[in-house]
SERO-4910 file (N, C-alpha, C, O; in steps of 0.05 Angstrom, whole numbers):
BEGIN
 pado doro    nc1    nc2    nc3   cac1   cac2   cac3    cc1    cc2    cc3    oc1    oc2    oc3
  Unk    A   3114   2438   1148   3141   2427   1149   3140   2399   1162   3129   2396   1184
  Unk    A   3152   2379   1149   3152   2352   1161   3171   2351   1184   3191   2365   1186
  Unk    A   3164   2334   1203   3182   2329   1225   3202   2308   1217   3195   2284   1215
  Unk    A   3226   2316   1212   3246   2296   1203   3269   2293   1224   3289   2281   1218
  Unk    A   3264   2303   1248   3284   2300   1270   3281   2271   1281   3259   2264   1290
  Unk    A   3301   2255   1279   3299   2227   1289   3294   2225   1318   3286   2204   1328
  Unk    A   3297   2247   1334   3292   2247   1362   3265   2259   1369   3258   2262   1393
  Unk    A   3249   2267   1349   3223   2278   1353   3202   2256   1349   3200   2245   1328
  Unk    A   3187   2250   1371   3167   2228   1369   3147   2232   1347   3135   2212   1338
  Unk    A   3142   2257   1338   3123   2262   1317   3134   2257   1289   3120   2259   1269
  Unk    A   3159   2251   1287   3172   2248   1261   3169   2219   1251   3171   2200   1267
  Unk    A   3164   2216   1224   3163   2188   1213   3191   2175   1214   3193   2151   1211
  Unk    A   3211   2191   1218   3239   2180   1219   3248   2177   1248   3272   2175   1254
  Unk    A   3228   2176   1267   3235   2176   1295   3250   2150   1302   3240   2128   1298
  Unk    A   3274   2154   1312   3291   2131   1321   3302   2139   1348   3324   2151   1350
  Unk    A   3288   2132   1370   3298   2140   1396   3325   2126   1402   3330   2104   1392
  Unk    A   3341   2139   1418   3366   2126   1426   3361   2101   1442   3341   2099   1456
  Unk    A   3379   2082   1439   3376   2057   1454   3377   2062   1484   3391   2080   1493
  Unk    A   3361   2046   1499   3362   2049   1527   3390   2043   1538   3403   2025   1529
  Unk    A   3398   2059   1557   3424   2056   1569   3421   2049   1598   3401   2058   1611
  Unk    A   3439   2034   1609   3439   2027   1637   3459   2044   1651   3482   2045   1644
  Unk    A   3450   2057   1673   3468   2073   1688   3491   2056   1699   3485   2033   1708
  Unk    A   3515   2065   1700   3537   2049   1709   3536   2042   1739   3550   2024   1748
  Unk    A   3520   2058   1754   3519   2053   1783   3492   2062   1794   3481   2082   1784
  Unk    A   3482   2048   1814   3459   2057   1829   3468   2062   1857   3480   2045   1870
  Unk    A   3462   2087   1867   3471   2095   1893   3448   2103   1911   3428   2113   1901
  Unk    A   3451   2099   1937   3431   2107   1956   3445   2116   1982   3467   2106   1988
  Unk    A   3432   2134   1996   3443   2144   2021   3423   2142   2043   3399   2145   2039
  Unk    A   3432   2136   2067   3415   2134   2091   3429   2144   2115   3454   2147   2115
  Unk    A   3414   2149   2136   3426   2158   2162   3422   2136   2183   3403   2121   2182
  Unk    A   3441   2134   2201   3440   2116   2223   3444   2132   2249   3466   2143   2253
  Unk    A   3424   2133   2266   3426   2147   2292   3424   2125   2313   3405   2110   2314
  Unk    A   3444   2124   2331   3442   2104   2352   3453   2115   2378   3471   2132   2379
  Unk    A   3441   2105   2399   3449   2113   2426   3475   2100   2433   3481   2077   2425
  Unk    A   3492   2114   2448   3518   2104   2457   3521   2111   2486   3517   2134   2494
  Unk    A   3528   2091   2503   3531   2096   2531   3555   2113   2538   3556   2125   2559
  Unk    A   3574   2115   2519   3599   2130   2525   3599   2158   2514   3607   2177   2528
  Unk    A   3591   2162   2488   3595   2188   2475   3568   2200   2466   3567   2214   2446
  Unk    A   3547   2194   2481   3520   2205   2475   3511   2193   2448   3521   2173   2439
  Unk    A   3492   2207   2435   3481   2197   2410   3502   2200   2388   3518   2219   2388
  Unk    A   3501   2182   2369   3519   2183   2346   3503   2181   2320   3482   2168   2319
  Unk    A   3513   2195   2300   3500   2196   2274   3520   2187   2253   3542   2198   2251
  Unk    A   3512   2167   2237   3529   2157   2216   3516   2162   2189   3491   2162   2187
  Unk    A   3532   2166   2168   3522   2166   2141   3527   2139   2128   3549   2129   2129
  Unk    A   3506   2128   2116   3508   2102   2103   3504   2106   2073   3483   2116   2065
  Unk    A   3523   2099   2057   3521   2101   2027   3527   2074   2015   3547   2061   2022
  Unk    A   3510   2065   1997   3514   2040   1983   3513   2045   1953   3496   2060   1943
  Unk    A   3532   2033   1939   3534   2037   1910   3537   2009   1897   3553   1993   1905
  Unk    A   3520   2004   1877   3522   1979   1862   3528   1985   1833   3513   1998   1819
  Unk    A   3552   1976   1824   3561   1981   1797   3553   1959   1778   3549   1936   1787
  Unk    A   3551   1965   1753   3546   1945   1732   3572   1929   1729   3594   1938   1736
  Unk    A   3570   1904   1718   3594   1887   1716   3616   1900   1698   3639   1892   1701
  Unk    A   3609   1919   1681   3629   1931   1663   3646   1952   1677   3667   1960   1666
  Unk    A   3639   1960   1701   3654   1981   1715   3670   1968   1737   3660   1952   1753
  Unk    A   3696   1975   1738   3715   1963   1757   3730   1986   1771   3753   1991   1764
  Unk    A   3717   2000   1790   3731   2023   1802   3753   2014   1821   3752   1993   1833
  Unk    A   3773   2031   1824   3794   2028   1843   3789   2044   1869   3798   2036   1890
  Unk    A   3774   2065   1866   3769   2083   1889   3742   2096   1884   3735   2105   1862
  Unk    A   3725   2098   1906   3699   2110   1904   3694   2129   1927   3700   2123   1950
  Unk    A   3684   2153   1921   3678   2173   1941   3650   2184   1938   3640   2187   1915
  Unk    A   3637   2190   1960   3613   2206   1960   3622   2235   1959   3639   2244   1974
  Unk    A   3608   2251   1942   3616   2279   1938   3592   2297   1944   3569   2290   1938
  Unk    A   3598   2320   1955   3578   2342   1957   3591   2365   1941   3610   2378   1950
  Unk    A   3579   2370   1918   3592   2388   1898   3620   2378   1892   3623   2355   1883
  Unk    A   3641   2393   1898   3668   2384   1892   3682   2374   1918   3707   2370   1918
  Unk    A   3667   2371   1940   3679   2364   1965   3675   2335   1971   3653   2324   1968
  Unk    A   3696   2321   1980   3694   2293   1987   3680   2291   2014   3688   2304   2034
  Unk    A   3660   2273   2015   3645   2270   2040   3652   2244   2054   3658   2245   2078
  Unk    A   3653   2222   2040   3660   2196   2052   3671   2177   2031   3662   2178   2008
  Unk    A   3689   2161   2040   3701   2141   2022   3687   2114   2025   3682   2105   2047
  Unk    A   3682   2101   2002   3668   2075   2003   3689   2053   2001   3710   2056   1989
  Unk    A   3682   2030   2012   3698   2006   2011   3684   1984   1996   3659   1982   1997
  Unk    A   3699   1967   1983   3687   1946   1968   3677   1924   1986   3690   1917   2006
  Unk    A   3652   1914   1981   3640   1894   1997   3656   1868   1995   3666   1861   1974
  Unk    A   3657   1853   2018   3671   1827   2018   3654   1806   2003   3665   1787   1992
  Unk    A   3627   1810   2003   3610   1789   1992   3602   1793   1963   3594   1774   1949
  Unk    A   3605   1818   1952   3598   1824   1925   3616   1846   1914   3615   1868   1924
  Unk    A   3634   1839   1895   3654   1858   1885   3641   1882   1871   3655   1902   1868
  Unk    A   3616   1880   1863   3603   1902   1849   3592   1923   1869   3585   1945   1861
  Unk    A   3591   1916   1895   3578   1933   1915   3600   1947   1931   3619   1934   1941
  Unk    A   3598   1973   1933   3615   1989   1950   3598   2003   1970   3575   2011   1964
  Unk    A   3607   2006   1995   3590   2018   2016   3607   2031   2037   3631   2026   2040
  Unk    A   3593   2047   2053   3606   2059   2077   3584   2064   2097   3562   2071   2091
  Unk    A   3592   2059   2122   3576   2067   2145   3596   2079   2165   3610   2064   2179
  Unk    A   3598   2105   2165   3621   2117   2179   3616   2144   2191   3597   2158   2184
  Unk    A   3634   2151   2209   3636   2178   2220   3662   2190   2210   3676   2203   2226
  Unk    A   3668   2186   2185   3694   2195   2175   3699   2224   2179   3680   2240   2179
  Unk    A   3724   2233   2183   3730   2261   2188   3719   2280   2166   3711   2302   2172
  Unk    A   3718   2270   2141   3709   2287   2119   3679   2295   2124   3672   2318   2118
  Unk    A   3663   2277   2134   3635   2283   2139   3632   2305   2159   3617   2324   2155
  Unk    A   3647   2302   2181   3644   2321   2203   3657   2348   2196   3648   2369   2205
  Unk    A   3678   2347   2180   3691   2373   2173   3673   2389   2155   3674   2414   2156
  Unk    A   3655   2376   2140   3639   2390   2121   3610   2394   2130   3594   2408   2116
  Unk    A   3603   2383   2153   3575   2386   2163   3575   2397   2192   3553   2400   2203
  Unk    A   3598   2403   2203   3599   2412   2231   3590   2390   2250   3580   2396   2272
  Unk    A   3593   2365   2242   3585   2343   2259   3555   2337   2258   3545   2321   2274
  Unk    A   3541   2349   2239   3512   2345   2237   3505   2336   2209   3503   2352   2190
  Unk    A   3501   2309   2206   3497   2299   2179   3469   2308   2168   3464   2305   2144
  Unk    A   3451   2318   2186   3426   2328   2175   3430   2352   2157   3412   2359   2142
  Unk    A   3454   2364   2158   3461   2386   2140   3462   2376   2111   3461   2392   2092
  Unk    A   3464   2349   2107   3465   2338   2080   3437   2332   2069   3434   2327   2045
  Unk    A   3416   2332   2086   3389   2325   2077   3380   2344   2055   3381   2369   2058
  Unk    A   3371   2333   2032   3360   2349   2011   3380   2360   1991   3372   2371   1970
  Unk    A   3406   2357   1997   3426   2367   1978   3435   2344   1960   3437   2321   1968
  Unk    A   3441   2350   1934   3448   2329   1916   3476   2318   1922   3496   2333   1921
  Unk    A   3477   2292   1928   3503   2278   1931   3508   2263   1905   3490   2256   1891
  Unk    A   3533   2259   1899   3541   2243   1876   3563   2224   1885   3576   2227   1905
  Unk    A   3567   2203   1868   3590   2186   1871   3611   2194   1850   3604   2200   1827
  Unk    A   3636   2194   1858   3657   2197   1838   3676   2174   1842   3684   2167   1864
  Unk    A   3682   2161   1820   3700   2138   1822   3723   2140   1802   3720   2153   1781
  Unk    A   3745   2127   1809   3769   2127   1793   3775   2098   1785   3771   2080   1800
  Unk    A   3786   2095   1761   3794   2069   1751   3824   2069   1745   3837   2090   1747
  Unk    A   3834   2046   1738   3863   2044   1731   3870   2064   1709   3855   2066   1689
  Unk    A   3892   2078   1713   3900   2098   1693   3893   2126   1702   3902   2145   1690
  Unk    A   3876   2128   1723   3869   2155   1733   3844   2167   1723   3836   2189   1732
  Unk    A   3830   2154   1703   3805   2165   1693   3784   2164   1715   3784   2147   1732
  Unk    A   3765   2184   1715   3744   2184   1735   3717   2190   1721   3716   2199   1698
  Unk    A   3696   2184   1736   3669   2189   1726   3651   2196   1750   3659   2190   1773
  Unk    A   3628   2208   1745   3611   2218   1766   3582   2207   1761   3573   2207   1738
  Unk    A   3569   2199   1782   3542   2188   1780   3521   2210   1778   3527   2234   1781
  Unk    A   3497   2202   1773   3474   2220   1775   3470   2226   1805   3478   2211   1822
  Unk    A   3457   2249   1811   3453   2256   1839   3435   2236   1854   3417   2224   1842
  Unk    A   3440   2234   1880   3422   2219   1898   3421   2235   1924   3437   2253   1928
  Unk    A   3402   2227   1942   3396   2245   1964   3394   2229   1991   3384   2207   1992
  Unk    A   3403   2242   2012   3396   2234   2039   3370   2247   2046   3368   2272   2045
  Unk    A   3349   2231   2052   3322   2242   2054   3312   2248   2082   3293   2263   2086
  Unk    A   3325   2236   2102   3316   2240   2129   3337   2232   2149   3353   2214   2144
  Unk    A   3337   2245   2172   3351   2236   2196   3330   2232   2218   3315   2251   2224
  Unk    A   3330   2209   2230   3310   2203   2251   3323   2211   2278   3343   2200   2286
  Unk    A   3310   2230   2292   3322   2241   2316   3314   2225   2341   3330   2221   2359
  Unk    A   3288   2217   2343   3279   2205   2367   3287   2175   2368   3281   2160   2349
  Unk    A   3299   2167   2390   3308   2139   2393   3287   2123   2408   3274   2133   2426
  Unk    A   3282   2098   2399   3265   2080   2416   3281   2072   2441   3305   2077   2442
  Unk    A   3267   2060   2460   3280   2052   2485   3272   2024   2493   3248   2017   2492
  Unk    A   3291   2008   2501   3286   1981   2510   3272   1983   2537   3275   2002   2552
  Unk    A   3256   1962   2543   3243   1961   2569   3250   1936   2585   3258   1937   2608
  Unk    A   3248   1912   2571   3256   1887   2584   3267   1868   2563   3255   1864   2542
  Unk    A   3290   1855   2569   3306   1859   2593   3321   1885   2592   3330   1894   2571
  Unk    A   3324   1897   2616   3339   1922   2618   3368   1915   2621   3376   1892   2621
  Unk    A   3385   1936   2625   3414   1932   2627   3421   1914   2651   3411   1918   2673
  Unk    A   3439   1895   2646   3450   1877   2666   3428   1860   2679   3428   1856   2703
  Unk    A   3410   1850   2663   3389   1832   2672   3397   1803   2666   3410   1798   2646
  Unk    A   3391   1785   2685   3396   1757   2680   3369   1742   2676   3351   1745   2692
  Unk    A   3368   1727   2654   3343   1713   2647   3347   1683   2652   3369   1673   2653
  Unk    A   3324   1670   2654   3324   1641   2658   3312   1626   2635   3309   1602   2635
  Unk    A   3305   1641   2614   3295   1628   2589   3312   1636   2566   3322   1659   2564
  Unk    A   3315   1618   2548   3332   1623   2524   3315   1635   2501   3326   1642   2480
  Unk    A   3289   1636   2505   3271   1648   2485   3254   1670   2499   3230   1666   2502
  Unk    A   3266   1692   2506   3251   1712   2521   3232   1728   2503   3235   1728   2478
  Unk    A   3213   1741   2515   3196   1760   2501   3207   1788   2507   3206   1798   2530
  Unk    A   3219   1801   2487   3231   1827   2490   3210   1849   2488   3191   1847   2471
  Unk    A   3212   1869   2505   3192   1891   2505   3206   1918   2504   3229   1921   2513
  Unk    A   3193   1937   2491   3203   1965   2490   3181   1985   2496   3158   1978   2496
  Unk    A   3190   2009   2501   3171   2031   2508   3155   2039   2483   3165   2036   2461
  Unk    A   3131   2050   2487   3116   2061   2464   3133   2082   2449   3147   2097   2461
  Unk    A   3129   2081   2423   3145   2100   2405   3125   2111   2384   3109   2096   2373
  Unk    A   3127   2137   2379   3110   2149   2359   3127   2168   2342   3144   2182   2352
  Unk    A   3121   2169   2316   3133   2189   2299   3113   2195   2276   3094   2180   2272
  Unk    A   3119   2216   2260   3099   2225   2240   3105   2215   2212   3097   2228   2193
  Unk    A   3120   2193   2210   3125   2181   2183   3122   2151   2186   3120   2140   2208
  Unk    A   3121   2137   2163   3118   2108   2164   3144   2095   2173   3165   2102   2164
  Unk    A   3141   2075   2190   3165   2061   2200   3157   2034   2210   3133   2028   2214
  Unk    A   3177   2017   2213   3174   1991   2226   3196   1988   2246   3215   2004   2247
  Unk    A   3194   1967   2263   3215   1962   2283   3233   1939   2273   3224   1921   2259
  Unk    A   3258   1940   2282   3277   1917   2278   3289   1911   2305   3299   1929   2319
  Unk    A   3289   1886   2313   3301   1876   2338   3326   1860   2331   3325   1843   2313
  Unk    A   3347   1865   2346   3371   1849   2343   3382   1840   2370   3382   1856   2389
  Unk    A   3390   1815   2372   3405   1805   2395   3433   1797   2386   3436   1783   2366
  Unk    A   3453   1807   2401   3481   1803   2392   3496   1790   2415   3493   1796   2438
  Unk    A   3514   1771   2407   3532   1759   2426   3559   1772   2423   3569   1776   2401
  Unk    A   3572   1779   2446   3598   1791   2446   3617   1772   2460   3612   1764   2483
  Unk    A   3638   1764   2446   3657   1745   2457   3679   1759   2474   3679   1784   2476
  Unk    A   3696   1743   2486   3718   1754   2502   3737   1771   2486   3750   1788   2497
  Unk    A   3738   1767   2460   3756   1782   2443   3741   1805   2429   3751   1818   2411
  Unk    A   3716   1811   2438   3699   1832   2428   3689   1827   2400   3681   1846   2386
  Unk    A   3689   1802   2392   3676   1794   2366   3646   1795   2370   3636   1783   2390
  Unk    A   3632   1807   2351   3603   1810   2354   3588   1793   2333   3594   1795   2309
  Unk    A   3570   1777   2342   3555   1760   2324   3525   1763   2330   3516   1760   2352
  Unk    A   3509   1769   2309   3480   1771   2311   3469   1743   2314   3472   1727   2297
  Unk    A   3455   1738   2336   3444   1712   2341   3413   1711   2338   3402   1689   2337
  Unk    A   3401   1734   2336   3372   1735   2330   3366   1763   2318   3376   1783   2327
  Unk    A   3349   1762   2297   3342   1787   2285   3313   1785   2274   3306   1765   2262
  Unk    A   3296   1805   2280   3269   1805   2269   3264   1833   2257   3271   1853   2269
  Unk    A   3254   1833   2233   3250   1859   2218   3220   1862   2211   3205   1843   2213
  Unk    A   3213   1886   2202   3186   1892   2193   3165   1890   2214   3142   1884   2208
  Unk    A   3172   1894   2240   3153   1892   2262   3135   1917   2261   3144   1939   2258
  Unk    A   3109   1912   2265   3089   1933   2264   3095   1956   2283   3104   1951   2305
  Unk    A   3090   1981   2275   3094   2004   2293   3076   2003   2318   3081   2018   2337
  Unk    A   3055   1987   2317   3037   1985   2339   3047   1965   2360   3036   1963   2382
  Unk    A   3068   1950   2353   3078   1929   2371   3094   1941   2394   3107   1962   2391
  Unk    A   3094   1928   2417   3110   1935   2440   3128   1913   2449   3140   1914   2470
  Unk    A   3129   1891   2433   3146   1869   2441   3151   1850   2418   3138   1851   2397
  Unk    A   3169   1831   2423   3177   1812   2402   3186   1786   2416   3202   1787   2435
  Unk    A   3176   1764   2407   3183   1738   2418   3208   1727   2404   3208   1725   2379
  Unk    A   3229   1721   2419   3252   1708   2408   3245   1680   2401   3235   1665   2418
  Unk    A   3250   1671   2376   3240   1645   2367   3263   1625   2364   3258   1603   2353
  Unk    A   3286   1631   2373   3309   1613   2372   3322   1612   2399   3320   1632   2414
  Unk    A   3335   1590   2406   3348   1589   2432   3373   1607   2432   3392   1603   2416
  Unk    A   3374   1626   2450   3397   1643   2452   3420   1628   2465   3415   1610   2481
  Unk    A   3445   1634   2458   3467   1619   2469   3471   1625   2498   3466   1647   2508
  Unk    A   3481   1605   2513   3489   1609   2540   3518   1619   2540   3535   1607   2527
  Unk    A   3523   1641   2554   3550   1653   2553   3560   1656   2582   3544   1658   2601
  Unk    A   3586   1658   2585   3598   1661   2611   3616   1686   2610   3629   1691   2589
  Unk    A   3618   1700   2632   3635   1723   2634   3663   1716   2625   3674   1696   2634
  Unk    A   3676   1732   2608   3669   1760   2600   3651   1762   2576   3646   1783   2566
  Unk    A   3641   1739   2566   3622   1741   2543   3595   1751   2554   3588   1748   2577
  Unk    A   3579   1763   2536   3553   1772   2544   3535   1776   2519   3545   1774   2496
  Unk    A   3510   1780   2523   3490   1786   2502   3481   1814   2506   3481   1825   2528
  Unk    A   3472   1827   2484   3457   1852   2486   3436   1853   2464   3438   1839   2444
  Unk    A   3416   1869   2469   3395   1872   2448   3389   1901   2444   3393   1918   2462
  Unk    A   3378   1907   2420   3370   1934   2413   3343   1933   2399   3336   1913   2386
  Unk    A   3329   1955   2400   3305   1959   2384   3310   1983   2366   3319   2004   2375
  Unk    A   3304   1980   2340   3310   2001   2321   3285   2009   2305   3267   1992   2301
  Unk    A   3284   2034   2297   3263   2044   2280   3275   2047   2252   3297   2057   2248
  Unk    A   3260   2037   2231   3269   2038   2204   3247   2051   2187   3224   2042   2187
  Unk    A   3254   2072   2172   3233   2085   2155   3234   2073   2126   3249   2055   2121
  Unk    A   3217   2084   2109   3214   2073   2082   3239   2078   2065   3243   2065   2044
  Unk    A   3257   2096   2073   3281   2102   2058   3305   2087   2069   3328   2091   2059
  Unk    A   3302   2071   2090   3324   2056   2101   3339   2071   2123   3359   2061   2133
  Unk    A   3329   2095   2130   3341   2109   2153   3334   2095   2179   3312   2085   2182
  Unk    A   3352   2095   2198   3348   2080   2222   3354   2097   2247   3371   2115   2246
  Unk    A   3341   2090   2269   3348   2101   2295   3347   2077   2315   3327   2064   2317
  Unk    A   3369   2073   2329   3372   2049   2345   3376   2056   2374   3391   2074   2381
  Unk    A   3363   2041   2392   3364   2046   2420   3392   2042   2432   3410   2031   2419
  Unk    A   3395   2050   2457   3418   2042   2472   3418   2011   2474   3397   1999   2475
  Unk    A   3442   2000   2476   3445   1971   2479   3438   1963   2508   3447   1975   2527
  Unk    A   3423   1941   2510   3416   1931   2537   3430   1904   2540   3423   1884   2528
  Unk    A   3450   1904   2557   3466   1880   2562   3450   1861   2581   3438   1870   2600
  Unk    A   3451   1835   2574   3438   1816   2592   3451   1789   2589   3469   1785   2573
  Unk    A   3443   1770   2605   3454   1743   2605   3432   1723   2608   3410   1730   2617
  Unk    A   3438   1698   2601   3419   1676   2603   3432   1654   2619   3453   1645   2613
  Unk    A   3418   1646   2640   3428   1624   2657   3412   1599   2651   3388   1600   2646
  Unk    A   3425   1575   2651   3410   1550   2646   3390   1544   2668   3376   1524   2667
***
């Protein structure tokens, strides 16, 4: 019997369907960070990039038929929707433990004008990083005399591939936060990082703080407690 199915590669009449582009690419990650006020906090981070042909009005992360978190449109790219949140929906459905989502198929569901909706292919939260790194120098409420300090942290070990990310942030009197130095992809063997730009001089109530973060291959992060410090001329 000849193979005459156009979708059968063995058929002389084989005509595979044209390649199609998925309307959205989605990814999920976890953010674990230390907090001086409310102990450790865990956030779910979801990013969705739509093709130019899709113009959603509303986007949600779904676990089966349950809404997990609502995404917001990015200010810098209208095709990108994202969330980094502790929204009530997440905690109502995980008991406050987003690790309950690890390994379960998440989907995006979006709505367009007129009320029509569509659902993405499944994507997954692959890990929650539990152990936090710890800053060493400068420690909390330290005053420095150099604008390019060498930041140091305690040794950190885990059983997966990771790198470190260092951030220094300026906080203004109105609580506006601006990243003034950032270094990424730092080797897991490293215990310090040289600031290569002049940090701003600030006066009370303004201040600086820095953090050391662990980032795995899937974009999951664990960030230390913030260490507030100042720089004097």
